[in-house]
Phi, psi and omega in degrees: 000321181291331180291335180292327181264000180302309179298326178293318179295319178296315180296318178296316178297317179297319180296315179295318179296321178295318178296315179295319179297320178295318180294317180294318179297317178296321180294323180285326187266347184288149174283143180232111180218073183282103174244172191300320182293328179288329184267002178283156178290133182249125179221093176058030176081002180241162175292134179295139180241130177083180181284158180283337181266121176219155182265143176247152178285120186294339181299327179297322178292322177297316179295320177296321179294318177296320177299316181296319180300314182283336173291319177294324176302314180297322178297323179284332183281329182297310178296325178297317180294328181291329183248011184299317182297318179291325180295316186274331184268316187282335181253176180270017184282330180067242184267007182300316178298325179293319179293320180297316180288331176294319176297319178301314181290322179297318178299318179292323178293325175296319176296321178294317179297321178296313180295322180293315182296323178289342182088016183283351181262003179269138180286323182231157175234000000 
């Protein structure tokens, strides 16, 4: 049983040793010249203004999340539309693919109605 995992152990050991050797070689060969300008905080080429910690309005993240959900919906609908004719005609499924995608769209519309009703799609309140 131990012989079965022998090649895996050798490969794992070799991989870890190669990674460690690369890191040590890079650490030994890199130039090191720490001066004040190198150690300063860099923010788009300008001096940082204000504190680094700031609060963001969570509504922007909610709107982005809803956008991603419906973008993924569109990604799933394009391949289905491309093969719909072959799915329903060539197989014995008939209208099953149409019903499945209708259920998919209804679930997404329920989610959209929920987000709309909660007011999560408004930019300001």
